C-alpha positions as a LaTeX table, in Angstrom:
\begin{tabular}{lrrr}
\hline
Residue & $x$ (\AA) & $y$ (\AA) & $z$ (\AA) \\
\hline
Met1 & $-113.43$ & 79.43 & 32.91 \\
Pro2 & $-112.46$ & 82.01 & 35.60 \\
Val3 & $-114.65$ & 84.68 & 36.34 \\
Leu4 & $-114.19$ & 87.84 & 38.60 \\
Val5 & $-115.22$ & 90.87 & 39.67 \\
Thr6 & $-113.02$ & 94.41 & 40.01 \\
Ser7 & $-113.41$ & 97.09 & 42.68 \\
Arg8 & $-111.62$ & 99.97 & 43.80 \\
Ala9 & $-108.86$ & 98.80 & 44.51 \\
Gly10 & $-105.45$ & 99.21 & 42.20 \\
Gly11 & $-106.85$ & 101.99 & 40.66 \\
Val12 & $-104.86$ & 105.84 & 39.62 \\
Arg13 & $-106.99$ & 108.11 & 39.79 \\
Ala14 & $-108.56$ & 111.06 & 42.79 \\
Pro15 & $-112.41$ & 111.28 & 43.91 \\
Pro16 & $-114.66$ & 111.20 & 42.52 \\
Phe17 & $-113.51$ & 108.44 & 40.38 \\
Ala18 & $-110.33$ & 107.33 & 43.10 \\
Gly19 & $-110.23$ & 104.30 & 42.18 \\
Arg20 & $-110.09$ & 102.01 & 39.59 \\
Asn21 & $-112.40$ & 103.22 & 37.12 \\
Leu22 & $-112.97$ & 101.14 & 33.72 \\
Gly23 & $-115.57$ & 103.22 & 32.26 \\
Asp24 & $-115.06$ & 106.07 & 29.59 \\
His25 & $-117.76$ & 107.37 & 29.44 \\
Val26 & $-118.02$ & 109.28 & 33.51 \\
Gly27 & $-116.40$ & 112.23 & 32.38 \\
Asp28 & $-112.95$ & 110.63 & 34.08 \\
Ala29 & $-109.51$ & 111.43 & 32.14 \\
Ala30 & $-109.12$ & 109.25 & 29.06 \\
Pro31 & $-105.38$ & 108.58 & 30.46 \\
Ser32 & $-106.44$ & 107.31 & 33.48 \\
Val33 & $-109.16$ & 104.62 & 32.01 \\
Leu34 & $-106.48$ & 103.26 & 29.59 \\
Ala35 & $-104.37$ & 102.73 & 32.81 \\
Asn36 & $-106.79$ & 101.13 & 34.70 \\
Arg37 & $-107.80$ & 98.85 & 32.16 \\
Arg38 & $-104.01$ & 98.23 & 31.12 \\
Arg39 & $-103.80$ & 97.34 & 34.47 \\
Leu40 & $-106.95$ & 95.02 & 34.65 \\
Ala41 & $-105.86$ & 93.45 & 31.39 \\
Glu42 & $-102.27$ & 92.80 & 32.95 \\
Arg43 & $-103.98$ & 91.25 & 36.03 \\
Val44 & $-105.60$ & 88.41 & 33.81 \\
Gly45 & $-102.76$ & 88.06 & 31.38 \\
Leu46 & $-105.64$ & 88.03 & 28.50 \\
Pro47 & $-107.36$ & 91.04 & 26.32 \\
Val48 & $-110.34$ & 92.51 & 27.42 \\
Gln49 & $-113.83$ & 93.05 & 25.24 \\
Tyr50 & $-115.64$ & 95.84 & 26.89 \\
Met51 & $-119.48$ & 96.80 & 25.02 \\
Arg52 & $-120.76$ & 100.23 & 24.43 \\
Gln53 & $-124.10$ & 99.35 & 27.29 \\
Val54 & $-127.26$ & 101.16 & 26.45 \\
His55 & $-129.30$ & 99.18 & 29.02 \\
Gly56 & $-130.91$ & 97.34 & 25.82 \\
Ser57 & $-131.25$ & 93.15 & 25.05 \\
Arg58 & $-128.86$ & 92.78 & 22.65 \\
Val59 & $-126.02$ & 90.57 & 21.83 \\
Val60 & $-122.99$ & 89.87 & 20.48 \\
Leu61 & $-121.20$ & 86.72 & 19.71 \\
Thr62 & $-117.44$ & 88.00 & 19.25 \\
Arg63 & $-114.52$ & 85.57 & 18.42 \\
Glu64 & $-110.93$ & 88.41 & 19.09 \\
Pro65 & $-110.79$ & 91.83 & 20.19 \\
Gly66 & $-111.95$ & 94.97 & 18.71 \\
Pro67 & $-113.96$ & 98.59 & 18.92 \\
Pro68 & $-116.50$ & 98.56 & 21.67 \\
Pro69 & $-120.08$ & 96.77 & 20.15 \\
Glu70 & $-123.88$ & 98.90 & 20.96 \\
Ala71 & $-124.55$ & 96.07 & 22.97 \\
Asp72 & $-125.32$ & 94.75 & 26.98 \\
Ala73 & $-124.54$ & 91.64 & 25.97 \\
Leu74 & $-121.50$ & 89.70 & 24.87 \\
Val75 & $-120.43$ & 85.70 & 24.52 \\
Thr76 & $-117.58$ & 84.03 & 22.70 \\
Asp77 & $-116.65$ & 80.40 & 21.99 \\
Val78 & $-113.03$ & 81.40 & 21.74 \\
Pro79 & $-110.52$ & 81.27 & 24.32 \\
Gly80 & $-108.22$ & 83.64 & 24.90 \\
Leu81 & $-110.21$ & 86.96 & 24.99 \\
Ala82 & $-111.83$ & 88.60 & 28.11 \\
Leu83 & $-115.39$ & 89.96 & 28.20 \\
Ala84 & $-116.26$ & 93.03 & 30.70 \\
Val85 & $-119.00$ & 94.09 & 31.67 \\
Met86 & $-119.07$ & 98.15 & 33.17 \\
Val87 & $-121.74$ & 98.47 & 36.09 \\
Ala88 & $-122.77$ & 101.09 & 39.09 \\
Asp89 & $-125.26$ & 99.27 & 40.20 \\
Cys90 & $-126.36$ & 97.54 & 37.57 \\
Ala91 & $-126.01$ & 93.55 & 37.97 \\
Pro92 & $-123.39$ & 92.34 & 36.30 \\
Val93 & $-124.06$ & 88.45 & 35.24 \\
Leu94 & $-121.17$ & 86.27 & 33.79 \\
Phe95 & $-122.34$ & 82.72 & 32.27 \\
Glu96 & $-119.32$ & 80.23 & 32.33 \\
Ala97 & $-120.07$ & 76.37 & 30.27 \\
Ala98 & $-118.06$ & 74.12 & 28.72 \\
Gly99 & $-116.37$ & 75.62 & 25.95 \\
Ala100 & $-118.60$ & 79.12 & 26.04 \\
Val101 & $-118.82$ & 82.37 & 27.97 \\
Gly102 & $-120.93$ & 85.65 & 28.54 \\
Val103 & $-121.88$ & 88.61 & 30.48 \\
Ala104 & $-124.58$ & 90.57 & 31.03 \\
His105 & $-125.48$ & 94.27 & 31.52 \\
Ala106 & $-129.48$ & 93.64 & 33.97 \\
Gly107 & $-130.28$ & 96.86 & 35.36 \\
Arg108 & $-133.65$ & 97.90 & 35.60 \\
Gly109 & $-134.07$ & 98.11 & 31.47 \\
Gly110 & $-131.78$ & 95.69 & 30.36 \\
Met111 & $-133.85$ & 93.18 & 32.48 \\
Ala112 & $-136.78$ & 94.49 & 31.61 \\
Arg113 & $-136.30$ & 94.24 & 27.97 \\
Gly114 & $-134.65$ & 90.90 & 28.03 \\
Val115 & $-131.46$ & 90.88 & 28.26 \\
Ile116 & $-131.56$ & 87.92 & 29.98 \\
Gly117 & $-133.43$ & 85.60 & 28.01 \\
Ala118 & $-130.71$ & 87.43 & 24.55 \\
Thr119 & $-128.38$ & 86.11 & 26.10 \\
Leu120 & $-129.69$ & 82.81 & 26.45 \\
Ala121 & $-130.61$ & 82.36 & 23.69 \\
Ala122 & $-127.36$ & 83.01 & 22.19 \\
Phe123 & $-125.75$ & 80.60 & 23.68 \\
Gly124 & $-128.26$ & 78.43 & 22.51 \\
Glu125 & $-127.09$ & 79.28 & 19.32 \\
Leu126 & $-123.35$ & 78.44 & 20.37 \\
Gly127 & $-125.20$ & 74.77 & 21.65 \\
Val128 & $-125.12$ & 75.45 & 24.92 \\
Glu129 & $-127.99$ & 74.69 & 26.76 \\
Ala130 & $-129.06$ & 76.47 & 29.46 \\
Asp131 & $-128.94$ & 73.67 & 31.84 \\
Glu132 & $-125.49$ & 73.69 & 31.26 \\
Leu133 & $-124.58$ & 76.87 & 32.17 \\
Ser134 & $-123.05$ & 78.06 & 35.51 \\
Val135 & $-124.38$ & 81.71 & 35.98 \\
Thr136 & $-123.12$ & 84.52 & 38.85 \\
Val137 & $-125.45$ & 87.01 & 39.73 \\
Gly138 & $-122.48$ & 89.41 & 40.87 \\
Pro139 & $-122.45$ & 92.77 & 43.50 \\
Cys140 & $-126.28$ & 95.20 & 42.87 \\
Val141 & $-128.05$ & 97.57 & 44.37 \\
Cys142 & $-130.35$ & 95.84 & 46.84 \\
Ala143 & $-134.02$ & 95.86 & 46.90 \\
Gly144 & $-133.35$ & 97.95 & 50.34 \\
Cys145 & $-131.54$ & 101.05 & 49.11 \\
Tyr146 & $-132.98$ & 100.83 & 44.55 \\
Glu147 & $-135.99$ & 103.02 & 45.31 \\
Val148 & $-138.73$ & 103.31 & 42.59 \\
Pro149 & $-141.64$ & 104.96 & 42.15 \\
Ala150 & $-144.89$ & 102.46 & 42.70 \\
Glu151 & $-146.00$ & 102.56 & 39.38 \\
Leu152 & $-142.32$ & 102.23 & 38.22 \\
Arg153 & $-142.61$ & 99.64 & 40.34 \\
Asp154 & $-145.77$ & 97.69 & 38.99 \\
Ala155 & $-144.44$ & 98.44 & 35.05 \\
Val156 & $-141.43$ & 96.24 & 35.89 \\
Glu157 & $-143.24$ & 93.62 & 37.58 \\
Arg158 & $-145.82$ & 93.04 & 34.71 \\
Gln159 & $-142.62$ & 92.32 & 32.72 \\
Val160 & $-140.40$ & 90.38 & 35.16 \\
Pro161 & $-142.58$ & 88.69 & 38.14 \\
Ala162 & $-140.63$ & 88.71 & 41.79 \\
Ser163 & $-138.63$ & 91.54 & 41.32 \\
Ala164 & $-141.64$ & 94.14 & 42.85 \\
Ala165 & $-140.35$ & 94.67 & 46.98 \\
Thr166 & $-139.67$ & 97.38 & 49.79 \\
Thr167 & $-137.29$ & 99.75 & 50.84 \\
Arg168 & $-136.28$ & 98.96 & 54.27 \\
Gln169 & $-138.63$ & 102.46 & 55.09 \\
Gly170 & $-141.52$ & 101.09 & 53.40 \\
Thr171 & $-141.03$ & 102.56 & 49.62 \\
Ala172 & $-141.19$ & 100.54 & 46.59 \\
Ser173 & $-138.50$ & 98.98 & 44.87 \\
Ile174 & $-137.17$ & 96.88 & 42.26 \\
Asp175 & $-135.18$ & 93.78 & 43.32 \\
Leu176 & $-132.82$ & 93.58 & 40.33 \\
Arg177 & $-131.39$ & 90.08 & 41.85 \\
Ala178 & $-134.89$ & 88.25 & 42.26 \\
Gly179 & $-135.78$ & 89.41 & 38.53 \\
Ile180 & $-132.81$ & 87.72 & 37.20 \\
Val181 & $-132.28$ & 84.50 & 39.41 \\
Gly182 & $-136.71$ & 84.29 & 37.71 \\
Gln183 & $-135.96$ & 85.01 & 34.59 \\
Leu184 & $-133.17$ & 82.29 & 34.72 \\
Arg185 & $-134.51$ & 79.69 & 36.60 \\
His186 & $-138.00$ & 79.90 & 34.13 \\
Ser187 & $-135.93$ & 79.98 & 31.57 \\
Gly188 & $-133.60$ & 76.35 & 33.37 \\
Val189 & $-130.86$ & 77.13 & 34.10 \\
Ile190 & $-130.11$ & 75.30 & 37.26 \\
Asp191 & $-126.51$ & 76.04 & 38.81 \\
Ile192 & $-126.94$ & 80.36 & 39.72 \\
Ala193 & $-125.18$ & 81.94 & 42.93 \\
Val194 & $-125.64$ & 85.29 & 43.67 \\
Ser195 & $-123.48$ & 87.74 & 45.22 \\
Pro196 & $-125.27$ & 89.92 & 49.09 \\
Arg197 & $-122.90$ & 92.45 & 48.07 \\
Cys198 & $-125.11$ & 95.52 & 47.37 \\
Pro199 & $-122.76$ & 98.69 & 45.65 \\
Ala200 & $-124.92$ & 101.48 & 47.58 \\
Glu201 & $-123.38$ & 100.03 & 51.08 \\
Asp202 & $-119.86$ & 98.94 & 50.08 \\
Ala203 & $-117.76$ & 102.24 & 49.29 \\
Glu204 & $-115.02$ & 99.06 & 47.71 \\
Leu205 & $-117.51$ & 99.34 & 45.11 \\
Tyr206 & $-118.87$ & 102.50 & 42.56 \\
Ser207 & $-122.18$ & 103.11 & 42.73 \\
Phe208 & $-124.18$ & 106.07 & 41.07 \\
Arg209 & $-127.31$ & 106.04 & 43.04 \\
Arg210 & $-124.78$ & 106.62 & 46.13 \\
Asp211 & $-122.16$ & 109.13 & 44.78 \\
Gly212 & $-123.80$ & 109.41 & 41.38 \\
Arg213 & $-120.75$ & 110.95 & 39.70 \\
Thr214 & $-118.60$ & 108.19 & 39.56 \\
Gly215 & $-117.11$ & 105.29 & 37.94 \\
Arg216 & $-117.60$ & 101.42 & 36.94 \\
Phe217 & $-116.08$ & 98.51 & 37.54 \\
Ala218 & $-116.28$ & 94.65 & 36.15 \\
Gly219 & $-117.28$ & 91.76 & 36.07 \\
Leu220 & $-115.18$ & 89.85 & 33.56 \\
Ala221 & $-115.63$ & 86.49 & 32.40 \\
Trp222 & $-113.01$ & 83.69 & 29.53 \\
Leu223 & $-112.13$ & 80.92 & 28.76 \\
Gly224 & $-108.97$ & 79.12 & 29.33 \\
Gly225 & $-106.36$ & 78.79 & 32.22 \\
Ala226 & $-105.21$ & 83.17 & 31.91 \\
Arg227 & $-104.96$ & 83.95 & 35.73 \\
Ala228 & $-107.21$ & 85.63 & 38.18 \\
\hline
\end{tabular}
């Protein structure tokens, strides 16, 4: 049950999308995005299923490749299909269990609207309990970089306890990692890995907060023994 987080390396585009931009909604040339997606599918040796992400909490169960659904999480119990979540500061959350995998797009909006809980519920419908999952919280903007108005921080904290934080300058911020991990633990997930990488500080990753107009990297999960 491999998981993978991509970077900018190995792509075909010039700035501001320089590298392996996988986002087809950010103004990049369609042939370049398709070439990058084709290279990624060749790397994992599987078709890759994408989403049209809207910072919500809808989860889609998919069992064959098709047009990207409007959703912020995907789950599957079918081997041979890689699920992808695209990000550029939001957290790619990757779920693995015996017989099922999933991906979720958890930025401030999705985290507050319950995408983590909705994804866990979708696994429950497949017979997978929270304590049977291994979950990876991939690279996302850190609390030190994620400055927001104090009113917004406090509003999110009321929905997602442990998410309130401060930047290195002492201003209000949101801690996506702490909020997501808190939601996972509250729901019964035990096996959680958290990446320390922050896209805003890491030139190998796309960051909307750092660059504005930019590309998207991806987190992927799949069942089976295809190459990573």
